[in-house]
C-alpha positions in Angstrom: 0.0 0.0 0.0 1.3 3.5 -0.9 0.9 6.3 1.5 -0.4 9.7 0.2 2.8 11.4 1.1 5.1 8.7 -0.7 7.3 10.3 -3.3 10.6 9.6 -5.0 12.7 12.8 -5.3 15.2 10.9 -7.6 13.1 8.7 -10.0 13.7 5.0 -9.4 15.5 5.5 -6.1 14.2 5.2 -2.4 10.6 6.2 -1.8 10.1 8.7 1.0 7.0 9.1 3.1 7.5 12.9 3.8 5.0 15.6 3.2 7.8 18.0 2.6 9.2 16.0 -0.2 6.0 15.7 -2.2 6.9 18.9 -4.2 10.1 17.3 -5.3 8.5 14.0 -6.5 10.6 12.8 -9.4 12.4 16.1 -10.0 15.7 14.4 -10.4 16.6 11.5 -12.7 19.7 9.4 -13.4 20.8 9.3 -17.0 22.8 6.6 -18.7 25.7 7.1 -21.1 23.2 7.2 -24.0 21.0 10.0 -22.6 18.3 7.7 -21.5 16.6 8.2 -18.1 17.4 5.1 -16.1 14.5 3.2 -14.6 14.6 0.6 -11.8 13.2 -2.0 -14.3 16.5 -1.8 -16.4 18.8 -0.7 -13.5 17.8 -2.4 -10.2 20.9 -0.9 -8.5 19.0 2.4 -8.3 17.2 0.8 -5.4 20.3 1.1 -3.3 20.3 4.9 -3.5 18.8 6.4 -0.4 17.5 10.0 -0.3 16.5 12.5 2.4 15.7 16.2 2.6 17.8 18.2 5.1 18.2 22.0 5.5 17.4 22.8 1.9 19.4 20.0 0.3 18.6 16.7 -1.3 20.9 14.3 0.5 21.8 11.2 -1.4 23.5 8.2 0.1 24.4 4.5 -0.7 26.3 1.9 1.2 30.0 2.2 0.8 29.7 5.8 -0.6 30.2 9.3 0.8 27.0 11.3 1.0 26.1 13.8 -1.8 24.3 17.0 -1.1 22.4 18.8 -3.9 20.6 22.1 -3.3 16.9 21.7 -3.6 15.9 25.1 -5.0 18.4 26.6 -7.3 17.4 29.1 -9.9 18.2 27.6 -13.2 19.9 30.4 -15.1 22.9 28.7 -16.7 22.0 27.4 -20.1 25.3 25.6 -20.4 24.0 22.8 -18.1 20.6 22.3 -19.9 20.5 19.0 -21.5 17.9 16.7 -23.2 17.3 13.2 -21.9 15.0 10.5 -23.2 12.3 8.5 -21.6 11.2 6.1 -24.2 10.1 8.3 -27.0 9.7 11.4 -24.9 12.3 14.1 -24.7 12.8 15.7 -21.3 14.7 19.0 -20.6 17.0 18.5 -17.8 19.7 20.5 -15.7 22.8 18.5 -15.4 24.0 18.4 -11.7 27.7 18.5 -12.7 30.8 16.1 -12.8 30.8 15.4 -9.0 27.4 14.2 -9.1 28.0 12.2 -12.3 31.1 10.5 -10.7 29.0 9.7 -7.5 26.3 8.2 -9.7 28.6 6.2 -11.9 30.6 4.8 -8.9 27.4 3.8 -7.0 25.7 2.2 -10.0 28.8 0.7 -11.7 27.9 2.2 -15.0 28.5 5.7 -16.6 25.6 7.9 -15.3 24.8 11.5 -14.6 22.4 13.0 -12.2 20.0 15.6 -13.6 17.1 17.7 -12.4 14.1 17.9 -14.5 14.0 21.5 -15.8 11.4 23.5 -13.7 9.8 24.9 -16.6 9.2 21.4 -18.2 6.0 19.7 -17.0 6.5 15.9 -16.9 3.3 13.9 -17.0 3.2 11.3 -14.3 2.2 8.7 -16.9 5.6 8.8 -18.3 7.1 7.1 -15.4 
């Protein structure tokens, strides 16, 4: 049974039951080397990534890894980090979280990966997930 406050700030990763996290539901995605959004169906290792919200940060952890803190509410004004990712046949505008986050995700999952935030101006229908 899923609680009303259940959400996944990072799509495919740990589910949180936190009313404060609902506004961040699936705002972040992990992208593979081909630009595809990774889903737990194809990448079950996503389940080992634990998330929390703490003092304005998305805190990401996994066993054997140092924690990674990503600011929750950054104003996206740097077009050089805007990318396109694919989810099936859909194209999603995302903001790349940088090389440190990419190294963390790649090391954690054992494949080349990047962490990205869905662009705040890009509405993502829930049915895509």
